[in-house]
A tleap script that builds the chain and sets N, CA, C and O, in Angstrom:
source leaprc.protein.ff14SB
mol = sequence {
  NMET ALA GLU GLY ALA ARG GLU ILE ARG LEU
  ILE ASN ARG THR ARG ALA LYS ALA GLU ALA
  LEU ALA GLU ASP MET GLY GLY VAL VAL GLN
  VAL LEU ASP TRP GLU GLN ARG GLU ALA ALA
  LEU GLU GLY CYS ALA LEU LEU VAL ASN THR
  THR ASN GLN GLY MET TYR GLY GLN PRO PRO
  LEU ASP ILE ARG LEU ASP ALA LEU PRO LEU
  SER ALA MET VAL SER ASP LEU ILE TYR ILE
  PRO LEU GLU THR PRO LEU LEU GLU ALA ALA
  ARG LEU ARG GLY HIE GLN THR VAL ASN GLY
  LEU GLY MET LEU LEU ASN GLN ALA VAL PRO
  ALA PHE GLU ALA TRP PHE GLY VAL LYS PRO
  GLU ILE THR GLY GLU LEU ARG GLN ALA ILE
  LEU ALA THR PHE CGLN
}
set mol.1.N position { 0.829 -1.185 0.000 }
set mol.1.CA position { 0.000 0.000 0.000 }
set mol.1.C position { 0.878 1.255 0.000 }
set mol.1.O position { 0.567 2.235 -0.677 }
set mol.2.N position { 1.949 1.219 0.745 }
set mol.2.CA position { 2.833 2.377 0.827 }
set mol.2.C position { 3.461 2.689 -0.527 }
set mol.2.O position { 3.861 3.827 -0.775 }
set mol.3.N position { 3.550 1.703 -1.394 }
set mol.3.CA position { 4.150 1.896 -2.712 }
set mol.3.C position { 3.131 2.279 -3.774 }
set mol.3.O position { 3.490 2.426 -4.942 }
set mol.4.N position { 1.869 2.444 -3.393 }
set mol.4.CA position { 0.886 2.953 -4.330 }
set mol.4.C position { -0.189 1.992 -4.782 }
set mol.4.O position { -0.973 2.335 -5.668 }
set mol.5.N position { -0.259 0.801 -4.209 }
set mol.5.CA position { -1.333 -0.124 -4.587 }
set mol.5.C position { -2.671 0.448 -4.142 }
set mol.5.O position { -2.822 0.853 -2.989 }
set mol.6.N position { -3.630 0.483 -5.037 }
set mol.6.CA position { -4.957 0.999 -4.697 }
set mol.6.C position { -5.761 -0.008 -3.893 }
set mol.6.O position { -6.578 0.361 -3.049 }
set mol.7.N position { -5.521 -1.278 -4.164 }
set mol.7.CA position { -6.243 -2.314 -3.430 }
set mol.7.C position { -5.452 -3.607 -3.466 }
set mol.7.O position { -4.606 -3.822 -4.334 }
set mol.8.N position { -5.749 -4.455 -2.507 }
set mol.8.CA position { -5.214 -5.807 -2.477 }
set mol.8.C position { -6.408 -6.739 -2.387 }
set mol.8.O position { -7.265 -6.591 -1.515 }
set mol.9.N position { -6.454 -7.699 -3.295 }
set mol.9.CA position { -7.510 -8.714 -3.264 }
set mol.9.C position { -6.913 -9.959 -2.624 }
set mol.9.O position { -5.967 -10.548 -3.147 }
set mol.10.N position { -7.462 -10.342 -1.514 }
set mol.10.CA position { -6.929 -11.453 -0.735 }
set mol.10.C position { -7.900 -12.624 -0.779 }
set mol.10.O position { -9.067 -12.498 -0.409 }
set mol.11.N position { -7.398 -13.759 -1.235 }
set mol.11.CA position { -8.231 -14.951 -1.361 }
set mol.11.C position { -7.516 -16.098 -0.667 }
set mol.11.O position { -6.327 -16.328 -0.885 }
set mol.12.N position { -8.247 -16.806 0.161 }
set mol.12.CA position { -7.723 -17.973 0.855 }
set mol.12.C position { -8.772 -19.067 0.729 }
set mol.12.O position { -9.966 -18.784 0.626 }
set mol.13.N position { -8.327 -20.305 0.737 }
set mol.13.CA position { -9.302 -21.398 0.670 }
set mol.13.C position { -10.217 -21.381 1.891 }
set mol.13.O position { -11.327 -21.912 1.847 }
set mol.14.N position { -9.752 -20.772 2.978 }
set mol.14.CA position { -10.551 -20.612 4.193 }
set mol.14.C position { -10.780 -19.118 4.406 }
set mol.14.O position { -9.852 -18.392 4.762 }
set mol.15.N position { -12.002 -18.662 4.190 }
set mol.15.CA position { -12.298 -17.231 4.252 }
set mol.15.C position { -11.921 -16.617 5.601 }
set mol.15.O position { -11.406 -15.500 5.644 }
set mol.16.N position { -12.166 -17.324 6.693 }
set mol.16.CA position { -11.856 -16.785 8.024 }
set mol.16.C position { -10.369 -16.460 8.151 }
set mol.16.O position { -10.004 -15.466 8.780 }
set mol.17.N position { -9.519 -17.281 7.564 }
set mol.17.CA position { -8.076 -17.008 7.597 }
set mol.17.C position { -7.752 -15.757 6.787 }
set mol.17.O position { -6.915 -14.951 7.191 }
set mol.18.N position { -8.410 -15.599 5.653 }
set mol.18.CA position { -8.201 -14.410 4.831 }
set mol.18.C position { -8.649 -13.160 5.573 }
set mol.18.O position { -7.974 -12.132 5.522 }
set mol.19.N position { -9.773 -13.241 6.257 }
set mol.19.CA position { -10.276 -12.084 7.006 }
set mol.19.C position { -9.335 -11.711 8.144 }
set mol.19.O position { -9.107 -10.528 8.395 }
set mol.20.N position { -8.786 -12.706 8.835 }
set mol.20.CA position { -7.843 -12.429 9.923 }
set mol.20.C position { -6.575 -11.773 9.381 }
set mol.20.O position { -6.058 -10.834 9.986 }
set mol.21.N position { -6.078 -12.255 8.261 }
set mol.21.CA position { -4.890 -11.671 7.652 }
set mol.21.C position { -5.166 -10.250 7.182 }
set mol.21.O position { -4.332 -9.364 7.367 }
set mol.22.N position { -6.319 -10.026 6.580 }
set mol.22.CA position { -6.693 -8.690 6.110 }
set mol.22.C position { -6.757 -7.711 7.275 }
set mol.22.O position { -6.334 -6.562 7.148 }
set mol.23.N position { -7.281 -8.161 8.399 }
set mol.23.CA position { -7.363 -7.296 9.578 }
set mol.23.C position { -5.963 -6.925 10.066 }
set mol.23.O position { -5.725 -5.783 10.460 }
set mol.24.N position { -5.047 -7.875 10.042 }
set mol.24.CA position { -3.665 -7.603 10.445 }
set mol.24.C position { -2.980 -6.629 9.496 }
set mol.24.O position { -2.167 -5.810 9.926 }
set mol.25.N position { -3.302 -6.714 8.208 }
set mol.25.CA position { -2.655 -5.880 7.200 }
set mol.25.C position { -3.161 -4.449 7.212 }
set mol.25.O position { -2.397 -3.514 6.972 }
set mol.26.N position { -4.442 -4.276 7.490 }
set mol.26.CA position { -5.024 -2.944 7.411 }
set mol.26.C position { -5.077 -2.479 5.967 }
set mol.26.O position { -4.844 -3.267 5.051 }
set mol.27.N position { -5.377 -1.226 5.759 }
set mol.27.CA position { -5.423 -0.695 4.404 }
set mol.27.C position { -6.629 -1.179 3.631 }
set mol.27.O position { -7.618 -1.641 4.200 }
set mol.28.N position { -6.524 -1.061 2.334 }
set mol.28.CA position { -7.632 -1.401 1.453 }
set mol.28.C position { -7.469 -2.845 0.982 }
set mol.28.O position { -7.049 -3.097 -0.148 }
set mol.29.N position { -7.805 -3.788 1.860 }
set mol.29.CA position { -7.715 -5.207 1.534 }
set mol.29.C position { -9.126 -5.741 1.353 }
set mol.29.O position { -9.953 -5.683 2.262 }
set mol.30.N position { -9.381 -6.258 0.168 }
set mol.30.CA position { -10.690 -6.820 -0.143 }
set mol.30.C position { -10.595 -8.340 -0.046 }
set mol.30.O position { -9.836 -8.960 -0.791 }
set mol.31.N position { -11.350 -8.938 0.855 }
set mol.31.CA position { -11.366 -10.392 1.017 }
set mol.31.C position { -12.430 -10.978 0.095 }
set mol.31.O position { -13.585 -10.551 0.099 }
set mol.32.N position { -12.015 -11.960 -0.690 }
set mol.32.CA position { -12.924 -12.627 -1.620 }
set mol.32.C position { -12.924 -14.123 -1.342 }
set mol.32.O position { -11.972 -14.663 -0.780 }
set mol.33.N position { -14.000 -14.782 -1.741 }
set mol.33.CA position { -14.111 -16.225 -1.566 }
set mol.33.C position { -13.253 -16.961 -2.589 }
set mol.33.O position { -13.001 -16.455 -3.682 }
set mol.34.N position { -12.809 -18.154 -2.225 }
set mol.34.CA position { -11.989 -18.987 -3.098 }
set mol.34.C position { -12.655 -19.179 -4.460 }
set mol.34.O position { -11.975 -19.214 -5.485 }
set mol.35.N position { -13.958 -19.302 -4.470 }
set mol.35.CA position { -14.692 -19.499 -5.725 }
set mol.35.C position { -14.606 -18.275 -6.642 }
set mol.35.O position { -14.918 -18.382 -7.828 }
set mol.36.N position { -14.198 -17.139 -6.131 }
set mol.36.CA position { -14.086 -15.908 -6.919 }
set mol.36.C position { -12.679 -15.683 -7.468 }
set mol.36.O position { -12.420 -14.643 -8.073 }
set mol.37.N position { -11.772 -16.627 -7.271 }
set mol.37.CA position { -10.361 -16.416 -7.589 }
set mol.37.C position { -10.107 -16.044 -9.042 }
set mol.37.O position { -9.252 -15.202 -9.315 }
set mol.38.N position { -10.821 -16.644 -9.974 }
set mol.38.CA position { -10.573 -16.334 -11.377 }
set mol.38.C position { -11.160 -14.989 -11.767 }
set mol.38.O position { -10.519 -14.227 -12.491 }
set mol.39.N position { -12.348 -14.683 -11.312 }
set mol.39.CA position { -12.956 -13.380 -11.600 }
set mol.39.C position { -12.144 -12.253 -10.966 }
set mol.39.O position { -12.102 -11.143 -11.495 }
set mol.40.N position { -11.501 -12.537 -9.836 }
set mol.40.CA position { -10.719 -11.521 -9.128 }
set mol.40.C position { -9.455 -11.120 -9.880 }
set mol.40.O position { -8.832 -10.112 -9.547 }
set mol.41.N position { -9.074 -11.890 -10.882 }
set mol.41.CA position { -7.872 -11.573 -11.656 }
set mol.41.C position { -8.067 -10.379 -12.582 }
set mol.41.O position { -7.097 -9.745 -12.996 }
set mol.42.N position { -9.298 -10.079 -12.900 }
set mol.42.CA position { -9.587 -8.983 -13.822 }
set mol.42.C position { -9.000 -7.674 -13.288 }
set mol.42.O position { -9.305 -7.261 -12.170 }
set mol.43.N position { -8.167 -7.035 -14.087 }
set mol.43.CA position { -7.588 -5.750 -13.715 }
set mol.43.C position { -6.400 -5.821 -12.770 }
set mol.43.O position { -5.886 -4.783 -12.355 }
set mol.44.N position { -5.955 -7.016 -12.422 }
set mol.44.CA position { -4.823 -7.157 -11.493 }
set mol.44.C position { -3.503 -6.793 -12.169 }
set mol.44.O position { -3.321 -6.990 -13.371 }
set mol.45.N position { -2.600 -6.261 -11.370 }
set mol.45.CA position { -1.248 -5.983 -11.844 }
set mol.45.C position { -0.271 -7.057 -11.378 }
set mol.45.O position { 0.784 -7.251 -11.983 }
set mol.46.N position { -0.626 -7.750 -10.303 }
set mol.46.CA position { 0.263 -8.752 -9.721 }
set mol.46.C position { -0.556 -9.879 -9.108 }
set mol.46.O position { -1.492 -9.637 -8.346 }
set mol.47.N position { -0.199 -11.102 -9.444 }
set mol.47.CA position { -0.797 -12.294 -8.840 }
set mol.47.C position { 0.304 -13.001 -8.068 }
set mol.47.O position { 1.355 -13.313 -8.627 }
set mol.48.N position { 0.070 -13.256 -6.784 }
set mol.48.CA position { 1.054 -13.948 -5.947 }
set mol.48.C position { 0.408 -15.190 -5.345 }
set mol.48.O position { -0.604 -15.098 -4.651 }
set mol.49.N position { 0.998 -16.344 -5.613 }
set mol.49.CA position { 0.547 -17.581 -4.979 }
set mol.49.C position { 1.378 -17.804 -3.724 }
set mol.49.O position { 2.603 -17.915 -3.792 }
set mol.50.N position { 0.706 -17.871 -2.577 }
set mol.50.CA position { 1.390 -18.157 -1.320 }
set mol.50.C position { 0.943 -19.494 -0.743 }
set mol.50.O position { 1.276 -19.819 0.396 }
set mol.51.N position { 0.188 -20.277 -1.523 }
set mol.51.CA position { -0.245 -21.598 -1.061 }
set mol.51.C position { 0.855 -22.618 -1.347 }
set mol.51.O position { 1.867 -22.289 -1.966 }
set mol.52.N position { 0.653 -23.849 -0.897 }
set mol.52.CA position { 1.589 -24.920 -1.241 }
set mol.52.C position { 1.191 -25.615 -2.541 }
set mol.52.O position { 1.866 -26.548 -2.974 }
set mol.53.N position { 0.105 -25.168 -3.164 }
set mol.53.CA position { -0.335 -25.780 -4.415 }
set mol.53.C position { 0.663 -25.458 -5.523 }
set mol.53.O position { 0.954 -24.296 -5.805 }
set mol.54.N position { 1.174 -26.512 -6.137 }
set mol.54.CA position { 2.188 -26.368 -7.170 }
set mol.54.C position { 3.559 -26.786 -6.675 }
set mol.54.O position { 4.481 -26.971 -7.469 }
set mol.55.N position { 3.696 -26.935 -5.350 }
set mol.55.CA position { 4.949 -27.403 -4.773 }
set mol.55.C position { 5.137 -28.871 -5.133 }
set mol.55.O position { 4.164 -29.592 -5.354 }
set mol.56.N position { 6.379 -29.304 -5.191 }
set mol.56.CA position { 6.676 -30.706 -5.479 }
set mol.56.C position { 5.855 -31.601 -4.555 }
set mol.56.O position { 5.880 -31.433 -3.336 }
set mol.57.N position { 5.127 -32.551 -5.140 }
set mol.57.CA position { 4.314 -33.482 -4.371 }
set mol.57.C position { 2.911 -32.989 -4.058 }
set mol.57.O position { 2.125 -33.716 -3.450 }
set mol.58.N position { 2.583 -31.769 -4.462 }
set mol.58.CA position { 1.257 -31.196 -4.214 }
set mol.58.C position { 0.544 -30.990 -5.552 }
set mol.58.O position { 1.199 -30.895 -6.591 }
set mol.59.N position { -0.778 -30.919 -5.539 }
set mol.59.CA position { -1.487 -30.632 -6.793 }
set mol.59.C position { -1.201 -29.200 -7.243 }
set mol.59.O position { -0.866 -28.348 -6.419 }
set mol.60.N position { -1.331 -28.927 -8.541 }
set mol.60.CA position { -1.125 -27.560 -9.022 }
set mol.60.C position { -2.220 -26.622 -8.517 }
set mol.60.O position { -3.311 -27.062 -8.156 }
set mol.61.N position { -1.916 -25.346 -8.498 }
set mol.61.CA position { -2.911 -24.345 -8.128 }
set mol.61.C position { -4.050 -24.411 -9.136 }
set mol.61.O position { -3.822 -24.381 -10.345 }
set mol.62.N position { -5.246 -24.499 -8.643 }
set mol.62.CA position { -6.431 -24.641 -9.488 }
set mol.62.C position { -6.942 -23.252 -9.871 }
set mol.62.O position { -7.817 -22.692 -9.212 }
set mol.63.N position { -6.377 -22.712 -10.947 }
set mol.63.CA position { -6.800 -21.387 -11.408 }
set mol.63.C position { -6.502 -21.251 -12.900 }
set mol.63.O position { -5.447 -21.665 -13.380 }
set mol.64.N position { -7.444 -20.670 -13.612 }
set mol.64.CA position { -7.237 -20.332 -15.026 }
set mol.64.C position { -6.879 -18.852 -15.087 }
set mol.64.O position { -7.469 -18.038 -14.376 }
set mol.65.N position { -5.932 -18.510 -15.918 }
set mol.65.CA position { -5.424 -17.140 -15.985 }
set mol.65.C position { -6.094 -16.288 -17.050 }
set mol.65.O position { -5.630 -15.182 -17.324 }
set mol.66.N position { -7.164 -16.767 -17.653 }
set mol.66.CA position { -7.800 -16.070 -18.775 }
set mol.66.C position { -8.142 -14.612 -18.468 }
set mol.66.O position { -8.003 -13.757 -19.343 }
set mol.67.N position { -8.580 -14.312 -17.261 }
set mol.67.CA position { -9.009 -12.947 -16.918 }
set mol.67.C position { -7.853 -12.044 -16.500 }
set mol.67.O position { -8.045 -10.841 -16.323 }
set mol.68.N position { -6.659 -12.603 -16.339 }
set mol.68.CA position { -5.512 -11.813 -15.894 }
set mol.68.C position { -4.947 -11.000 -17.052 }
set mol.68.O position { -4.619 -11.568 -18.094 }
set mol.69.N position { -4.825 -9.679 -16.895 }
set mol.69.CA position { -4.252 -8.866 -17.972 }
set mol.69.C position { -2.842 -9.346 -18.324 }
set mol.69.O position { -2.077 -9.732 -17.441 }
set mol.70.N position { -2.509 -9.321 -19.592 }
set mol.70.CA position { -1.193 -9.787 -20.022 }
set mol.70.C position { -0.060 -8.942 -19.449 }
set mol.70.O position { 1.086 -9.389 -19.409 }
set mol.71.N position { -0.368 -7.739 -19.012 }
set mol.71.CA position { 0.648 -6.877 -18.408 }
set mol.71.C position { 0.958 -7.255 -16.961 }
set mol.71.O position { 1.923 -6.753 -16.384 }
set mol.72.N position { 0.155 -8.129 -16.375 }
set mol.72.CA position { 0.329 -8.496 -14.963 }
set mol.72.C position { 1.539 -9.404 -14.769 }
set mol.72.O position { 1.863 -10.229 -15.623 }
set mol.73.N position { 2.192 -9.233 -13.635 }
set mol.73.CA position { 3.284 -10.108 -13.227 }
set mol.73.C position { 2.701 -11.239 -12.384 }
set mol.73.O position { 1.724 -11.045 -11.661 }
set mol.74.N position { 3.309 -12.420 -12.483 }
set mol.74.CA position { 2.862 -13.573 -11.700 }
set mol.74.C position { 4.042 -14.076 -10.872 }
set mol.74.O position { 5.113 -14.368 -11.404 }
set mol.75.N position { 3.826 -14.171 -9.573 }
set mol.75.CA position { 4.857 -14.640 -8.651 }
set mol.75.C position { 4.341 -15.846 -7.880 }
set mol.75.O position { 3.170 -15.909 -7.506 }
set mol.76.N position { 5.227 -16.791 -7.652 }
set mol.76.CA position { 4.896 -17.970 -6.856 }
set mol.76.C position { 5.992 -18.109 -5.812 }
set mol.76.O position { 7.168 -18.178 -6.168 }
set mol.77.N position { 5.638 -18.150 -4.537 }
set mol.77.CA position { 6.636 -18.212 -3.478 }
set mol.77.C position { 7.295 -19.583 -3.363 }
set mol.77.O position { 8.238 -19.760 -2.592 }
set mol.78.N position { 6.807 -20.536 -4.118 }
set mol.78.CA position { 7.390 -21.879 -4.136 }
set mol.78.C position { 8.722 -21.838 -4.882 }
set mol.78.O position { 8.867 -21.125 -5.875 }
set mol.79.N position { 9.690 -22.613 -4.393 }
set mol.79.CA position { 10.987 -22.679 -5.068 }
set mol.79.C position { 11.379 -24.099 -5.469 }
set mol.79.O position { 12.407 -24.288 -6.120 }
set mol.80.N position { 10.588 -25.094 -5.098 }
set mol.80.CA position { 10.796 -26.454 -5.603 }
set mol.80.C position { 9.450 -26.973 -6.087 }
set mol.80.O position { 8.613 -27.357 -5.271 }
set mol.81.N position { 9.227 -26.992 -7.381 }
set mol.81.CA position { 10.133 -26.659 -8.470 }
set mol.81.C position { 10.223 -25.143 -8.678 }
set mol.81.O position { 9.345 -24.391 -8.254 }
set mol.82.N position { 11.292 -24.717 -9.333 }
set mol.82.CA position { 11.444 -23.284 -9.599 }
set mol.82.C position { 10.339 -22.774 -10.512 }
set mol.82.O position { 9.828 -21.672 -10.314 }
set mol.83.N position { 9.971 -23.562 -11.504 }
set mol.83.CA position { 8.853 -23.171 -12.363 }
set mol.83.C position { 7.675 -24.084 -12.053 }
set mol.83.O position { 7.620 -25.229 -12.502 }
set mol.84.N position { 6.749 -23.563 -11.290 }
set mol.84.CA position { 5.536 -24.302 -10.939 }
set mol.84.C position { 4.601 -24.333 -12.146 }
set mol.84.O position { 4.808 -23.590 -13.106 }
set mol.85.N position { 3.578 -25.181 -12.110 }
set mol.85.CA position { 2.596 -25.150 -13.199 }
set mol.85.C position { 1.984 -23.754 -13.389 }
set mol.85.O position { 1.703 -23.355 -14.519 }
set mol.86.N position { 1.776 -23.016 -12.300 }
set mol.86.CA position { 1.252 -21.648 -12.415 }
set mol.86.C position { 2.218 -20.763 -13.187 }
set mol.86.O position { 1.807 -20.052 -14.104 }
set mol.87.N position { 3.499 -20.800 -12.826 }
set mol.87.CA position { 4.478 -19.958 -13.518 }
set mol.87.C position { 4.651 -20.377 -14.972 }
set mol.87.O position { 4.833 -19.528 -15.844 }
set mol.88.N position { 4.596 -21.665 -15.234 }
set mol.88.CA position { 4.696 -22.129 -16.618 }
set mol.88.C position { 3.520 -21.614 -17.443 }
set mol.88.O position { 3.710 -21.116 -18.553 }
set mol.89.N position { 2.310 -21.732 -16.905 }
set mol.89.CA position { 1.122 -21.250 -17.619 }
set mol.89.C position { 1.216 -19.749 -17.859 }
set mol.89.O position { 0.867 -19.263 -18.935 }
set mol.90.N position { 1.685 -19.021 -16.860 }
set mol.90.CA position { 1.818 -17.567 -16.997 }
set mol.90.C position { 2.878 -17.217 -18.038 }
set mol.90.O position { 2.655 -16.343 -18.876 }
set mol.91.N position { 4.016 -17.884 -17.995 }
set mol.91.CA position { 5.089 -17.628 -18.963 }
set mol.91.C position { 4.609 -17.902 -20.381 }
set mol.91.O position { 4.889 -17.126 -21.295 }
set mol.92.N position { 3.888 -18.999 -20.565 }
set mol.92.CA position { 3.393 -19.342 -21.898 }
set mol.92.C position { 2.379 -18.323 -22.408 }
set mol.92.O position { 2.215 -18.164 -23.618 }
set mol.93.N position { 1.705 -17.638 -21.500 }
set mol.93.CA position { 0.769 -16.570 -21.887 }
set mol.93.C position { 1.489 -15.254 -22.161 }
set mol.93.O position { 0.895 -14.334 -22.724 }
set mol.94.N position { 2.760 -15.150 -21.771 }
set mol.94.CA position { 3.523 -13.928 -21.993 }
set mol.94.C position { 3.708 -13.056 -20.761 }
set mol.94.O position { 4.204 -11.935 -20.871 }
set mol.95.N position { 3.321 -13.549 -19.594 }
set mol.95.CA position { 3.498 -12.780 -18.357 }
set mol.95.C position { 4.949 -12.835 -17.894 }
set mol.95.O position { 5.651 -13.819 -18.125 }
set mol.96.N position { 5.385 -11.766 -17.237 }
set mol.96.CA position { 6.652 -11.799 -16.521 }
set mol.96.C position { 6.413 -12.632 -15.264 }
set mol.96.O position { 5.392 -12.464 -14.597 }
set mol.97.N position { 7.342 -13.526 -14.934 }
set mol.97.CA position { 7.150 -14.408 -13.783 }
set mol.97.C position { 8.325 -14.304 -12.816 }
set mol.97.O position { 9.446 -13.976 -13.205 }
set mol.98.N position { 8.041 -14.592 -11.546 }
set mol.98.CA position { 9.066 -14.581 -10.499 }
set mol.98.C position { 8.845 -15.809 -9.618 }
set mol.98.O position { 7.756 -16.010 -9.079 }
set mol.99.N position { 9.892 -16.631 -9.478 }
set mol.99.CA position { 9.765 -17.812 -8.621 }
set mol.99.C position { 10.121 -17.467 -7.173 }
set mol.99.O position { 10.444 -16.320 -6.866 }
set mol.100.N position { 10.062 -18.452 -6.296 }
set mol.100.CA position { 10.233 -18.215 -4.867 }
set mol.100.C position { 11.659 -18.212 -4.360 }
set mol.100.O position { 11.874 -18.042 -3.160 }
set mol.101.N position { 12.649 -18.395 -5.236 }
set mol.101.CA position { 14.034 -18.445 -4.777 }
set mol.101.C position { 14.468 -17.140 -4.110 }
set mol.101.O position { 15.143 -17.168 -3.081 }
set mol.102.N position { 14.093 -16.017 -4.678 }
set mol.102.CA position { 14.451 -14.726 -4.083 }
set mol.102.C position { 13.870 -14.561 -2.689 }
set mol.102.O position { 14.534 -14.039 -1.794 }
set mol.103.N position { 12.634 -15.004 -2.503 }
set mol.103.CA position { 12.011 -14.931 -1.179 }
set mol.103.C position { 12.778 -15.803 -0.195 }
set mol.103.O position { 13.059 -15.381 0.927 }
set mol.104.N position { 13.115 -17.021 -0.615 }
set mol.104.CA position { 13.880 -17.925 0.248 }
set mol.104.C position { 15.185 -17.265 0.695 }
set mol.104.O position { 15.501 -17.245 1.885 }
set mol.105.N position { 15.933 -16.731 -0.256 }
set mol.105.CA position { 17.225 -16.130 0.064 }
set mol.105.C position { 17.073 -14.899 0.949 }
set mol.105.O position { 17.825 -14.732 1.909 }
set mol.106.N position { 16.116 -14.042 0.638 }
set mol.106.CA position { 15.950 -12.812 1.418 }
set mol.106.C position { 15.398 -13.068 2.816 }
set mol.106.O position { 15.639 -12.270 3.722 }
set mol.107.N position { 14.667 -14.157 3.012 }
set mol.107.CA position { 14.237 -14.525 4.360 }
set mol.107.C position { 15.393 -15.145 5.140 }
set mol.107.O position { 15.457 -15.017 6.363 }
set mol.108.N position { 16.296 -15.808 4.444 }
set mol.108.CA position { 17.419 -16.464 5.109 }
set mol.108.C position { 18.434 -15.459 5.650 }
set mol.108.O position { 19.082 -15.727 6.662 }
set mol.109.N position { 18.582 -14.316 4.998 }
set mol.109.CA position { 19.595 -13.338 5.406 }
set mol.109.C position { 19.432 -12.908 6.864 }
set mol.109.O position { 20.390 -13.036 7.626 }
set mol.110.N position { 18.265 -12.402 7.297 }
set mol.110.CA position { 18.165 -11.981 8.703 }
set mol.110.C position { 18.272 -13.153 9.682 }
set mol.110.O position { 18.760 -12.980 10.799 }
set mol.111.N position { 17.827 -14.328 9.278 }
set mol.111.CA position { 17.956 -15.495 10.156 }
set mol.111.C position { 19.426 -15.862 10.338 }
set mol.111.O position { 19.872 -16.120 11.456 }
set mol.112.N position { 20.166 -15.885 9.252 }
set mol.112.CA position { 21.594 -16.198 9.308 }
set mol.112.C position { 22.321 -15.166 10.162 }
set mol.112.O position { 23.169 -15.510 10.986 }
set mol.113.N position { 21.980 -13.901 9.954 }
set mol.113.CA position { 22.614 -12.827 10.724 }
set mol.113.C position { 22.305 -12.964 12.219 }
set mol.113.O position { 23.185 -12.755 13.054 }
set mol.114.N position { 21.071 -13.311 12.554 }
set mol.114.CA position { 20.695 -13.479 13.962 }
set mol.114.C position { 21.459 -14.637 14.608 }
set mol.114.O position { 21.869 -14.543 15.765 }
set mol.115.N position { 21.646 -15.702 13.877 }
set mol.115.CA position { 22.318 -16.880 14.429 }
set mol.115.C position { 23.834 -16.729 14.475 }
set mol.115.O position { 24.468 -17.147 15.444 }
set mol.116.N position { 24.420 -16.135 13.436 }
set mol.116.CA position { 25.876 -16.156 13.305 }
set mol.116.C position { 26.538 -14.784 13.385 }
set mol.116.O position { 27.766 -14.696 13.381 }
set mol.117.N position { 25.748 -13.711 13.457 }
set mol.117.CA position { 26.315 -12.375 13.585 }
set mol.117.C position { 26.942 -11.836 12.317 }
set mol.117.O position { 27.647 -10.827 12.353 }
set mol.118.N position { 26.697 -12.486 11.209 }
set mol.118.CA position { 27.240 -12.070 9.916 }
set mol.118.C position { 26.081 -11.951 8.946 }
set mol.118.O position { 25.248 -12.852 8.845 }
set mol.119.N position { 26.030 -10.826 8.229 }
set mol.119.CA position { 24.964 -10.645 7.245 }
set mol.119.C position { 25.478 -11.077 5.873 }
set mol.119.O position { 26.313 -10.395 5.278 }
set mol.120.N position { 24.982 -12.207 5.370 }
set mol.120.CA position { 25.457 -12.672 4.067 }
set mol.120.C position { 24.920 -11.797 2.934 }
set mol.120.O position { 23.823 -11.243 3.010 }
set mol.121.N position { 25.723 -11.696 1.895 }
set mol.121.CA position { 25.305 -10.971 0.696 }
set mol.121.C position { 24.731 -11.979 -0.296 }
set mol.121.O position { 25.300 -13.049 -0.513 }
set mol.122.N position { 23.609 -11.627 -0.886 }
set mol.122.CA position { 23.006 -12.505 -1.891 }
set mol.122.C position { 23.686 -12.219 -3.225 }
set mol.122.O position { 23.515 -11.150 -3.813 }
set mol.123.N position { 24.446 -13.179 -3.680 }
set mol.123.CA position { 25.196 -13.043 -4.927 }
set mol.123.C position { 24.741 -14.118 -5.914 }
set mol.123.O position { 24.007 -15.042 -5.563 }
set mol.124.N position { 25.188 -13.973 -7.129 }
set mol.124.CA position { 24.923 -15.000 -8.130 }
set mol.124.C position { 25.514 -16.338 -7.722 }
set mol.124.O position { 24.921 -17.389 -7.967 }
set mol.125.N position { 26.695 -16.295 -7.092 }
set mol.125.CA position { 27.336 -17.532 -6.638 }
set mol.125.C position { 26.502 -18.214 -5.556 }
set mol.125.O position { 26.363 -19.437 -5.555 }
set mol.126.N position { 25.944 -17.421 -4.631 }
set mol.126.CA position { 25.097 -17.985 -3.582 }
set mol.126.C position { 23.847 -18.613 -4.200 }
set mol.126.O position { 23.443 -19.713 -3.825 }
set mol.127.N position { 23.244 -17.900 -5.148 }
set mol.127.CA position { 22.068 -18.454 -5.827 }
set mol.127.C position { 22.399 -19.801 -6.470 }
set mol.127.O position { 21.632 -20.757 -6.352 }
set mol.128.N position { 23.539 -19.869 -7.147 }
set mol.128.CA position { 23.931 -21.115 -7.810 }
set mol.128.C position { 24.188 -22.227 -6.798 }
set mol.128.O position { 23.850 -23.384 -7.049 }
set mol.129.N position { 24.785 -21.883 -5.655 }
set mol.129.CA position { 25.038 -22.882 -4.610 }
set mol.129.C position { 23.723 -23.433 -4.065 }
set mol.129.O position { 23.596 -24.638 -3.852 }
set mol.130.N position { 22.753 -22.560 -3.842 }
set mol.130.CA position { 21.446 -23.008 -3.352 }
set mol.130.C position { 20.753 -23.859 -4.413 }
set mol.130.O position { 20.186 -24.907 -4.102 }
set mol.131.N position { 20.799 -23.412 -5.655 }
set mol.131.CA position { 20.182 -24.186 -6.739 }
set mol.131.C position { 20.793 -25.582 -6.843 }
set mol.131.O position { 20.089 -26.548 -7.138 }
set mol.132.N position { 22.094 -25.690 -6.603 }
set mol.132.CA position { 22.765 -26.988 -6.683 }
set mol.132.C position { 22.229 -27.949 -5.624 }
set mol.132.O position { 22.233 -29.162 -5.834 }
set mol.133.N position { 21.770 -27.425 -4.494 }
set mol.133.CA position { 21.223 -28.296 -3.450 }
set mol.133.C position { 19.846 -28.836 -3.832 }
set mol.133.O position { 19.381 -29.807 -3.237 }
set mol.134.N position { 19.200 -28.230 -4.801 }
set mol.134.CA position { 17.877 -28.673 -5.240 }
set mol.134.C position { 17.957 -29.875 -6.175 }
set mol.134.O position { 16.941 -30.517 -6.444 }
set mol.135.N position { 19.148 -30.185 -6.669 }
set mol.135.CA position { 19.310 -31.269 -7.653 }
set mol.135.C position { 19.112 -32.616 -7.021 }
set mol.135.O position { 19.212 -33.637 -7.701 }
savepdb mol mol.pdb
quit
């Protein structure tokens, strides 16, 4: 919101969880039912999947992207696999996509610093080292 978002559409498979999260976030958060997920894509600039759907061993996220503007970015916080079925579908439609590796690395930095007193720098070499562990 501080960066200029006019609204956030929040959808969870459990509406009560979405409402609790919206209350914590404040601002202009519109809670919608899971059944509204595809219609809610209309006019979106960014779609972010924060569920485990699409993660290795889980079913893919059940959503069609037809209503999502082609200018919208699609992000999935999952990093195994790096390209989830959602990101693949978005890429094939022409959307810019972002996988969850950056989130993993940026969450690890403050944890590492808290434990070891050293703030690691996220470099290309670090990314490659982490990717190698996924093999």
